KOLRORO-581245 format. One record per atom (N, C-alpha, C): residue number from 1; residue in three letters; atom name; x, y, z. Coordinates in steps of 0.1 Angstrom, whole numbers. Example, Ala and Ser with C-alpha at 12.3 -4.5 7.8 and 13.67 -1.06 7.14 Angstrom:
# KOLRORO-581245
+------+------+------+-------+-------+-------+
: sepa : roba : zake :  east : north :    up :
+------+------+------+-------+-------+-------+
:    1 :  ALA :    N :   132 :   -57 :    78 :
:    1 :  ALA :   CA :   123 :   -45 :    78 :
:    1 :  ALA :    C :   132 :   -33 :    78 :
:    2 :  SER :    N :   128 :   -22 :    71 :
:    2 :  SER :   CA :   137 :   -11 :    71 :
:    2 :  SER :    C :   129 :     0 :    79 :
+------+------+------+-------+-------+-------+
This chain:
# KOLRORO-581245
+------+------+------+-------+-------+-------+
: sepa : roba : zake :  east : north :    up :
+------+------+------+-------+-------+-------+
:    1 :  THR :    N :     8 :   -12 :     0 :
:    1 :  THR :   CA :     0 :     0 :     0 :
:    1 :  THR :    C :     9 :    12 :     0 :
:    2 :  PHE :    N :     6 :    22 :    -9 :
:    2 :  PHE :   CA :    13 :    34 :   -10 :
:    2 :  PHE :    C :     3 :    45 :    -9 :
:    3 :  THR :    N :     6 :    55 :    -1 :
:    3 :  THR :   CA :    -3 :    67 :     0 :
:    3 :  THR :    C :     5 :    79 :    -6 :
:    4 :  ILE :    N :    -1 :    86 :   -15 :
:    4 :  ILE :   CA :     4 :    97 :   -22 :
:    4 :  ILE :    C :    -2 :   110 :   -17 :
:    5 :  ARG :    N :     6 :   119 :   -12 :
:    5 :  ARG :   CA :     0 :   131 :    -6 :
:    5 :  ARG :    C :     6 :   143 :   -13 :
:    6 :  ASN :    N :    -3 :   153 :   -16 :
:    6 :  ASN :   CA :     1 :   165 :   -22 :
:    6 :  ASN :    C :     3 :   175 :   -10 :
:    7 :  SER :    N :    16 :   178 :    -7 :
:    7 :  SER :   CA :    19 :   186 :     4 :
:    7 :  SER :    C :    21 :   201 :     0 :
:    8 :  GLY :    N :    18 :   204 :   -13 :
:    8 :  GLY :   CA :    20 :   217 :   -18 :
:    8 :  GLY :    C :     8 :   226 :   -16 :
:    9 :  ASP :    N :     8 :   238 :   -22 :
:    9 :  ASP :   CA :    -3 :   247 :   -20 :
:    9 :  ASP :    C :   -12 :   248 :   -33 :
:   10 :  GLY :    N :    -9 :   240 :   -43 :
:   10 :  GLY :   CA :   -16 :   240 :   -55 :
:   10 :  GLY :    C :   -20 :   226 :   -59 :
:   11 :  ALA :    N :   -30 :   225 :   -67 :
:   11 :  ALA :   CA :   -35 :   212 :   -72 :
:   11 :  ALA :    C :   -24 :   206 :   -81 :
:   12 :  CYS :    N :   -23 :   193 :   -80 :
:   12 :  CYS :   CA :   -13 :   185 :   -88 :
:   12 :  CYS :    C :   -21 :   177 :   -99 :
:   13 :  ALA :    N :   -22 :   182 :  -111 :
:   13 :  ALA :   CA :   -30 :   175 :  -121 :
:   13 :  ALA :    C :   -21 :   165 :  -128 :
:   14 :  ASN :    N :   -28 :   155 :  -134 :
:   14 :  ASN :   CA :   -21 :   144 :  -141 :
:   14 :  ASN :    C :   -11 :   137 :  -133 :
:   15 :  THR :    N :   -14 :   134 :  -120 :
:   15 :  THR :   CA :    -6 :   126 :  -111 :
:   15 :  THR :    C :    -5 :   112 :  -115 :
:   16 :  SER :    N :     7 :   106 :  -116 :
:   16 :  SER :   CA :     8 :    92 :  -118 :
:   16 :  SER :    C :    17 :    86 :  -108 :
:   17 :  VAL :    N :    15 :    73 :  -106 :
:   17 :  VAL :   CA :    24 :    65 :   -97 :
:   17 :  VAL :    C :    28 :    52 :  -104 :
:   18 :  THR :    N :    41 :    49 :  -103 :
:   18 :  THR :   CA :    46 :    37 :  -109 :
:   18 :  THR :    C :    53 :    29 :   -98 :
:   19 :  VAL :    N :    49 :    17 :   -96 :
:   19 :  VAL :   CA :    55 :     8 :   -86 :
:   19 :  VAL :    C :    62 :    -3 :   -94 :
:   20 :  ASN :    N :    75 :    -5 :   -91 :
:   20 :  ASN :   CA :    83 :   -16 :   -97 :
:   20 :  ASN :    C :    86 :   -26 :   -87 :
:   21 :  TYR :    N :    85 :   -39 :   -90 :
:   21 :  TYR :   CA :    88 :   -50 :   -81 :
:   21 :  TYR :    C :    98 :   -59 :   -85 :
:   22 :  GLY :    N :   104 :   -58 :   -97 :
:   22 :  GLY :   CA :   115 :   -66 :  -101 :
:   22 :  GLY :    C :   111 :   -80 :  -104 :
:   23 :  ALA :    N :   121 :   -89 :  -107 :
:   23 :  ALA :   CA :   119 :  -102 :  -112 :
:   23 :  ALA :    C :   115 :  -112 :  -101 :
:   24 :  ASN :    N :   117 :  -109 :   -88 :
:   24 :  ASN :   CA :   114 :  -118 :   -78 :
:   24 :  ASN :    C :    99 :  -118 :   -74 :
:   25 :  GLY :    N :    91 :  -108 :   -78 :
:   25 :  GLY :   CA :    77 :  -108 :   -75 :
:   25 :  GLY :    C :    69 :  -112 :   -86 :
:   26 :  THR :    N :    57 :  -117 :   -83 :
:   26 :  THR :   CA :    47 :  -121 :   -94 :
:   26 :  THR :    C :    34 :  -113 :   -91 :
:   27 :  PHE :    N :    30 :  -105 :  -101 :
:   27 :  PHE :   CA :    18 :   -97 :   -99 :
:   27 :  PHE :    C :     5 :  -105 :   -97 :
:   28 :  VAL :    N :    -3 :  -101 :   -87 :
:   28 :  VAL :   CA :   -16 :  -107 :   -85 :
:   28 :  VAL :    C :   -27 :   -97 :   -88 :
:   29 :  SER :    N :   -27 :   -85 :   -82 :
:   29 :  SER :   CA :   -37 :   -76 :   -84 :
:   29 :  SER :    C :   -33 :   -62 :   -80 :
:   30 :  ALA :    N :   -40 :   -52 :   -85 :
:   30 :  ALA :   CA :   -38 :   -38 :   -82 :
:   30 :  ALA :    C :   -51 :   -31 :   -80 :
:   31 :  SER :    N :   -52 :   -22 :   -70 :
:   31 :  SER :   CA :   -64 :   -14 :   -68 :
:   31 :  SER :    C :   -65 :    -2 :   -77 :
:   32 :  GLN :    N :   -76 :     5 :   -77 :
:   32 :  GLN :   CA :   -78 :    18 :   -84 :
:   32 :  GLN :    C :   -74 :    18 :   -98 :
:   33 :  GLY :    N :   -76 :     7 :  -105 :
:   33 :  GLY :   CA :   -73 :     6 :  -120 :
:   33 :  GLY :    C :   -59 :     6 :  -123 :
:   34 :  GLY :    N :   -50 :     1 :  -114 :
:   34 :  GLY :   CA :   -36 :     0 :  -118 :
:   34 :  GLY :    C :   -34 :    -9 :  -129 :
:   35 :  SER :    N :   -25 :    -5 :  -138 :
:   35 :  SER :   CA :   -22 :   -13 :  -150 :
:   35 :  SER :    C :    -8 :   -19 :  -150 :
:   36 :  PRO :    N :    -8 :   -33 :  -150 :
:   36 :  PRO :   CA :     5 :   -40 :  -150 :
:   36 :  PRO :    C :    13 :   -37 :  -163 :
:   37 :  THR :    N :    26 :   -35 :  -161 :
:   37 :  THR :   CA :    35 :   -32 :  -172 :
:   37 :  THR :    C :    48 :   -39 :  -169 :
:   38 :  GLY :    N :    50 :   -51 :  -175 :
:   38 :  GLY :   CA :    63 :   -58 :  -172 :
:   38 :  GLY :    C :    64 :   -62 :  -157 :
:   39 :  SER :    N :    74 :   -57 :  -151 :
:   39 :  SER :   CA :    76 :   -59 :  -136 :
:   39 :  SER :    C :    72 :   -47 :  -128 :
:   40 :  GLY :    N :    61 :   -41 :  -132 :
:   40 :  GLY :   CA :    56 :   -29 :  -125 :
:   40 :  GLY :    C :    41 :   -27 :  -127 :
:   41 :  VAL :    N :    36 :   -17 :  -120 :
:   41 :  VAL :   CA :    22 :   -13 :  -122 :
:   41 :  VAL :    C :    21 :     2 :  -122 :
:   42 :  THR :    N :    13 :     8 :  -130 :
:   42 :  THR :   CA :    12 :    23 :  -131 :
:   42 :  THR :    C :    -3 :    26 :  -129 :
:   43 :  TRP :    N :    -5 :    37 :  -121 :
:   43 :  TRP :   CA :   -18 :    43 :  -118 :
:   43 :  TRP :    C :   -18 :    57 :  -123 :
:   44 :  ASN :    N :   -29 :    61 :  -130 :
:   44 :  ASN :   CA :   -31 :    75 :  -134 :
:   44 :  ASN :    C :   -42 :    80 :  -124 :
:   45 :  LEU :    N :   -37 :    89 :  -115 :
:   45 :  LEU :   CA :   -46 :    93 :  -104 :
:   45 :  LEU :    C :   -53 :   106 :  -106 :
:   46 :  GLY :    N :   -51 :   113 :  -118 :
:   46 :  GLY :   CA :   -58 :   125 :  -120 :
:   46 :  GLY :    C :   -52 :   137 :  -112 :
:   47 :  THR :    N :   -61 :   145 :  -107 :
:   47 :  THR :   CA :   -57 :   157 :   -99 :
:   47 :  THR :    C :   -58 :   154 :   -84 :
:   48 :  ILE :    N :   -47 :   157 :   -77 :
:   48 :  ILE :   CA :   -47 :   156 :   -62 :
:   48 :  ILE :    C :   -46 :   171 :   -57 :
:   49 :  GLU :    N :   -57 :   174 :   -50 :
:   49 :  GLU :   CA :   -58 :   188 :   -44 :
:   49 :  GLU :    C :   -47 :   190 :   -33 :
:   50 :  PRO :    N :   -44 :   203 :   -29 :
:   50 :  PRO :   CA :   -35 :   205 :   -18 :
:   50 :  PRO :    C :   -39 :   198 :    -6 :
:   51 :  ASN :    N :   -30 :   192 :     1 :
:   51 :  ASN :   CA :   -32 :   184 :    13 :
:   51 :  ASN :    C :   -41 :   171 :    10 :
:   52 :  GLY :    N :   -44 :   168 :    -2 :
:   52 :  GLY :   CA :   -52 :   157 :    -6 :
:   52 :  GLY :    C :   -43 :   144 :    -7 :
:   53 :  THR :    N :   -49 :   133 :    -6 :
:   53 :  THR :   CA :   -42 :   120 :    -7 :
:   53 :  THR :    C :   -49 :   110 :   -16 :
:   54 :  ARG :    N :   -41 :   101 :   -21 :
:   54 :  ARG :   CA :   -47 :    89 :   -28 :
:   54 :  ARG :    C :   -39 :    77 :   -23 :
:   55 :  THR :    N :   -46 :    66 :   -22 :
:   55 :  THR :   CA :   -39 :    54 :   -18 :
:   55 :  THR :    C :   -41 :    43 :   -28 :
:   56 :  VAL :    N :   -30 :    36 :   -31 :
:   56 :  VAL :   CA :   -30 :    25 :   -41 :
:   56 :  VAL :    C :   -25 :    13 :   -35 :
:   57 :  ASP :    N :   -29 :     1 :   -39 :
:   57 :  ASP :   CA :   -25 :   -11 :   -34 :
:   57 :  ASP :    C :   -20 :   -20 :   -45 :
:   58 :  ILE :    N :   -10 :   -28 :   -42 :
:   58 :  ILE :   CA :    -5 :   -39 :   -51 :
:   58 :  ILE :    C :    -4 :   -51 :   -43 :
:   59 :  THR :    N :    -8 :   -63 :   -49 :
:   59 :  THR :   CA :    -7 :   -76 :   -43 :
:   59 :  THR :    C :     3 :   -84 :   -51 :
:   60 :  LEU :    N :    13 :   -89 :   -45 :
:   60 :  LEU :   CA :    23 :   -97 :   -52 :
:   60 :  LEU :    C :    24 :  -111 :   -45 :
:   61 :  THR :    N :    29 :  -121 :   -52 :
:   61 :  THR :   CA :    32 :  -134 :   -46 :
:   61 :  THR :    C :    46 :  -138 :   -51 :
:   62 :  ASN :    N :    51 :  -148 :   -45 :
:   62 :  ASN :   CA :    65 :  -153 :   -48 :
:   62 :  ASN :    C :    65 :  -168 :   -45 :
:   63 :  THR :    N :    68 :  -176 :   -54 :
:   63 :  THR :   CA :    68 :  -191 :   -52 :
:   63 :  THR :    C :    81 :  -197 :   -48 :
:   64 :  THR :    N :    92 :  -189 :   -47 :
:   64 :  THR :   CA :   105 :  -194 :   -43 :
:   64 :  THR :    C :   110 :  -189 :   -30 :
:   65 :  GLY :    N :   103 :  -180 :   -23 :
:   65 :  GLY :   CA :   108 :  -174 :   -11 :
:   65 :  GLY :    C :   118 :  -164 :   -14 :
:   66 :  GLY :    N :   122 :  -157 :    -4 :
:   66 :  GLY :   CA :   132 :  -147 :    -5 :
:   66 :  GLY :    C :   126 :  -133 :    -4 :
:   67 :  THR :    N :   135 :  -123 :    -7 :
:   67 :  THR :   CA :   131 :  -109 :    -5 :
:   67 :  THR :    C :   127 :  -103 :   -19 :
:   68 :  VAL :    N :   116 :   -95 :   -18 :
:   68 :  VAL :   CA :   111 :   -88 :   -30 :
:   68 :  VAL :    C :   112 :   -73 :   -27 :
:   69 :  GLY :    N :   120 :   -66 :   -34 :
:   69 :  GLY :   CA :   121 :   -51 :   -33 :
:   69 :  GLY :    C :   111 :   -44 :   -41 :
:   70 :  VAL :    N :   105 :   -34 :   -36 :
:   70 :  VAL :   CA :    94 :   -27 :   -43 :
:   70 :  VAL :    C :    98 :   -12 :   -42 :
:   71 :  SER :    N :    97 :    -5 :   -53 :
:   71 :  SER :   CA :   100 :    10 :   -53 :
:   71 :  SER :    C :    88 :    16 :   -60 :
:   72 :  ALA :    N :    85 :    28 :   -55 :
:   72 :  ALA :   CA :    74 :    36 :   -61 :
:   72 :  ALA :    C :    78 :    50 :   -63 :
:   73 :  THR :    N :    74 :    56 :   -75 :
:   73 :  THR :   CA :    77 :    69 :   -78 :
:   73 :  THR :    C :    64 :    76 :   -83 :
:   74 :  ALA :    N :    61 :    87 :   -76 :
:   74 :  ALA :   CA :    49 :    96 :   -80 :
:   74 :  ALA :    C :    54 :   108 :   -88 :
:   75 :  THR :    N :    47 :   111 :   -99 :
:   75 :  THR :   CA :    51 :   122 :  -107 :
:   75 :  THR :    C :    39 :   131 :  -110 :
:   76 :  CYS :    N :    42 :   143 :  -112 :
:   76 :  CYS :   CA :    32 :   154 :  -115 :
:   76 :  CYS :    C :    39 :   164 :  -122 :
:   77 :  PRO :    N :    33 :   170 :  -133 :
:   77 :  PRO :   CA :    40 :   180 :  -141 :
:   77 :  PRO :    C :    45 :   192 :  -133 :
:   78 :  CYS :    N :    39 :   195 :  -122 :
:   78 :  CYS :   CA :    42 :   208 :  -115 :
:   78 :  CYS :    C :    52 :   206 :  -103 :
:   79 :  SER :    N :    58 :   194 :  -102 :
:   79 :  SER :   CA :    67 :   192 :   -91 :
:   79 :  SER :    C :    77 :   181 :   -94 :
:   80 :  GLU :    N :    87 :   180 :   -86 :
:   80 :  GLU :   CA :    98 :   170 :   -87 :
:   80 :  GLU :    C :    92 :   157 :   -84 :
:   81 :  PRO :    N :    96 :   146 :   -90 :
:   81 :  PRO :   CA :    91 :   132 :   -86 :
:   81 :  PRO :    C :    95 :   129 :   -72 :
:   82 :  ALA :    N :    86 :   121 :   -66 :
:   82 :  ALA :   CA :    89 :   116 :   -52 :
:   82 :  ALA :    C :    90 :   101 :   -52 :
:   83 :  SER :    N :   100 :    96 :   -46 :
:   83 :  SER :   CA :   102 :    81 :   -46 :
:   83 :  SER :    C :   104 :    75 :   -32 :
:   84 :  THR :    N :   100 :    63 :   -31 :
:   84 :  THR :   CA :   102 :    55 :   -18 :
:   84 :  THR :    C :   104 :    41 :   -22 :
:   85 :  SER :    N :   109 :    33 :   -13 :
:   85 :  SER :   CA :   111 :    18 :   -15 :
:   85 :  SER :    C :   110 :    11 :    -2 :
:   86 :  CYS :    N :   107 :    -2 :    -4 :
:   86 :  CYS :   CA :   106 :   -11 :     8 :
:   86 :  CYS :    C :   109 :   -25 :     3 :
:   87 :  GLU :    N :   110 :   -35 :    12 :
:   87 :  GLU :   CA :   113 :   -49 :     9 :
:   87 :  GLU :    C :   103 :   -57 :    17 :
:   88 :  THR :    N :    99 :   -68 :    11 :
:   88 :  THR :   CA :    90 :   -78 :    18 :
:   88 :  THR :    C :    97 :   -92 :    17 :
:   89 :  GLU :    N :    98 :   -99 :    28 :
:   89 :  GLU :   CA :   104 :  -112 :    28 :
:   89 :  GLU :    C :    93 :  -122 :    27 :
:   90 :  PHE :    N :    94 :  -131 :    17 :
:   90 :  PHE :   CA :    85 :  -142 :    15 :
:   90 :  PHE :    C :    91 :  -154 :    22 :
:   91 :  LYS :    N :    84 :  -161 :    31 :
:   91 :  LYS :   CA :    89 :  -173 :    37 :
:   91 :  LYS :    C :    79 :  -184 :    34 :
:   92 :  GLY :    N :    84 :  -196 :    32 :
:   92 :  GLY :   CA :    75 :  -208 :    30 :
:   92 :  GLY :    C :    77 :  -219 :    39 :
:   93 :  ILE :    N :    69 :  -229 :    39 :
:   93 :  ILE :   CA :    70 :  -241 :    47 :
:   93 :  ILE :    C :    76 :  -251 :    39 :
:   94 :  PRO :    N :    88 :  -257 :    43 :
:   94 :  PRO :   CA :    94 :  -267 :    35 :
:   94 :  PRO :    C :    86 :  -280 :    34 :
+------+------+------+-------+-------+-------+
């Protein structure tokens, strides 16, 4: 789950978010109309008003175990891109 917040004082039109999960993850689903693209998902969120937020979710699976790194970048024509990343460890029962 990623929450995108417009902390500026103007509306951010044409906001998009791209989440990349690399080769170790397998896409299952995405909320809010997220579109899978290779090893990532992209959302077109439209306009986010000042102090407004949008939340998107991605569900991944992994059949081999191990760590899956996920990075997200939010872009808007009126500001610099904002990025974050995290890791999830998949464990299985032998």
